[in-house]
C-alpha positions, 0 to 999 in steps of 0.5 A: 303786835307787842312793840314795847313792854315796861315792868316796874316792881312786879315780884322779882322784877324791879325794872325792865324795859323790852322792845319786841319785833315781828317773828319768833322770839324765844325766852330762856333761862333757869327755872325760877329766873322770872320767865313766867313773870313776863307772861304774868305781866302781859296777862295783867295788861289783857285783864288778868286777875290782880293780886297784892302778892304780885307787888315787889316786897317793900314797894307801894305799887307795881306797874306794867305798860305796853305799846301794841301796834294794831294791824292798821299800823296805829298804836295803843298804849295800855297800862295797869297798876297794882297796889300793895293792898291788891287794888288795881287801875287800868288805862288805855291810851291814858284813859281809865278802863275796866278789866272788861275793856282790857279783856276785850282789847286783849282778845283782839291782840293776843293769844296767851297760852299758859303752862299746863294748859294742855292738861285741859285735854284730860277733861272731856268736858273741855272738848266741846269748847275746843270744837266751838272755838275752832269753828267760831260759832260764838253767837250760837253758843251764847244763844244756847247758854241763854236758852238753858238759863231761861229753861233752868230758872222756870224748871227750878221754880216748878220744882219748888212748887212740887215739893211735898207738903212737909218739905214745902212747909219746912222751906217756907218756915226757913224762908220766912225766918230769913225774910223776917230780919230783912223785912224788919230792917227794910233797907233801901237802895244806896241807904248805907251811902246816904247814912254814912254821909249824914253821919259825917255831917252829924259828927262835925255839926259844931264845926259846920255851924261855926264855918257856915256862920263865919262865912255868912258874916264875911259875905253878908252880915259883918263889917266889911262884908263882901256883898257890901264891898262889891257895891263900890266895885260896881260903881267903879266899873260903871265909871270905867265903862263910860270911858272904856266899853271893854268893861261892859260884859263884866258890868252886865254880869253884876245882877247875876253874880249878886243874885248868886251870892245872896242865895249863898248867903241865905243858904249859909244863914239857914244851914246851921239852924237846919242841922239836926245835931242832936246826939239822939239823931247821931245814935239813930244813924249809928244804929241804922248803919249797924243794922244794915252792916249786919245784913251785909255781913250775912247776905252781902257784902254789898247792899245791892246783894242784900236787896237782891237776896231779899227779892230772891226770898220773896220770889221763892216764897211766892213760888212755894205758896203758889196755887195749883193754877200757878204750878200748871202755868209754870209747867207750861212755861217749862215745857215751852222753855225746854223746847226752845232750848232743845231747838237751839241746842240741836242746831249747835249739835249739828254744827259740832258734828260738821266742825268735828269732822273738819277739825279732826282732818286739820288736826291730823295734818297739823300733828303730821308736822309735829312728829306724829305723822301717822295719827288718826283723830276722830271727834265724836259728838254724843247728843242727848236731846231727850235726857234733861238731866244731862243738859247744860249751858253747853247744850245737849252734847258730850264731845270727846276726842279719840286718838290713834297715835300709831299705825295699827292701833284702834282709836281710843279716848284721848284722855286715856292714852295720850302721853304728856308730850302728845298732849303738848303737841295736840294742844299746840296744834289746836291753839294754832288752828283756832287762831284767827288769821289776823295780821299783827296778832301776838301768840305767847306760849309758856313752856309749850314743850312740856314732856317732849324732846328729840325729834318732837321738840325739833318739830314743835320748834319748826311749827313755832318758827313757821307761825312766826312768819304769820304772827308775832310769836313769843315762846318760853322754852327749856329746849335748845331745839326750839330756842335755836329757831328764834329770830330773837333770843332773850335770856332771863336770869336772876342777880343779887343787887344791893342785897335784893334779888332782881330779874335781868333780861339780856338779848343774846347774839353771836357767841353769847347765844351759842353759849346759852344753847350749849348750857341748855344742852349740857348744863353748866359743863359746857365743853368745846364739842358742846359749843360746836353742837350748839353752833351747828344747831343754831346754823341749821335751825336758822337755815330751816326758816325757809322750810318753816315758811313752806310749812306755814303756807301748808298749814294756812291752806289746811286751815282754810280748807278745814274751817268754813268761811265766815265762821 
């Protein structure tokens, strides 16, 4: 659960510190006030992409910090910093962390659902992933993707050996041309780093020689050299030990210290003579860096990518020049890999068939609570085990949602018939059905109310209110029916301070909250009757919390019935 959020210099936000509690928190305000920037800040904390555009104009760095409370009551502090150059650093409990670590931590704490996410329902390619997310068979999905990659790699190698002689000769000529430059330069791993370090030394050779000579003189060879002076120190220490044995450990280290200083002296003496400070060597290093730089510009941008490209060309050339025996071996490998992929994909296909039935029933019940009481849902899985051209990392299947939102209507593809408001409610139902039942989890919805109003908006509000009894829920909304159901209400607005636009967040209660709801109902023309309506809406929706708890319990039972244990 998100307990505390601090944002500094992020776009229109100059400085914000917010505390959050359990239940449903609603965030309202005019379009462009900065509501979605709060979601952007949280997305950065869970591994989202950083960009220099996010840093407030005139500032060097934007920073976001949050305190999350885990289900066991322990707290974790997450911080993300983004520089005006686009570089970012992340910290988990003050220890440096990668974006991957942030994403892994975020997956266990937060489900973030952004604006227009419901539009993904209009792409049937996404439907298989929705079923997979609901049933939770991640390991099986990953196994299918790995088997597909293995089969595809061998199949591509086999395809290259089957090119016509003319095509093969043209491709070999092109690959040899690409390899000629790479092999002529023949870069080695980390060579660019080593050359840069050497150039740094060569460019400062005179200064390095002078510094090492001065250090050698001061340590060993000059008047009053440190090593000579230390002889007096050791004699005095020996005299001290005879009186006070506490100095004995320091005296015992004499030989070791003397040996180390002598090694340093010899290193300093030989260092300048070993420097190859010739202009020819510096020019050679510059030429080599330029050659490697040209390869990185063409095949990089890193030397590791250049080396990977070089190896890929060598592998392709070997495949193109393969003999008939090699082609036969590849053909056998491809057959074996295809069979292994097909076997795993058929298991996934069967799992999707079962999960689709369960998800359809659970989705119908959830839509019934979202003012779509007569909806019928059918999730159809179309496998194609014998059509390799249709195989993909997702398996053998084409999965598609079919919907009948009204009584008497046939089931039809969701992408053809669903309205914007229906898509919003279907996505809300899918997201909440697929959310793990973990205490302390945070669900964030950015304008989930797109395209809905009236009774549908009220139903969505009740759904979110019910979710607030199981999770911490935050919802950005423009609808008063939803805003009235929040246990806490934050208003986001813009102000001009010192000639700069800043985002301000206010926690609303009492009359202020009534006035905000009235604004959402009627705009700027808030009259006494509108205020009365807002007051009545707030009273009835807060009373409805008990009903929402009942709906939440019903949803939990439906979910338990719909999803297999351990999935």
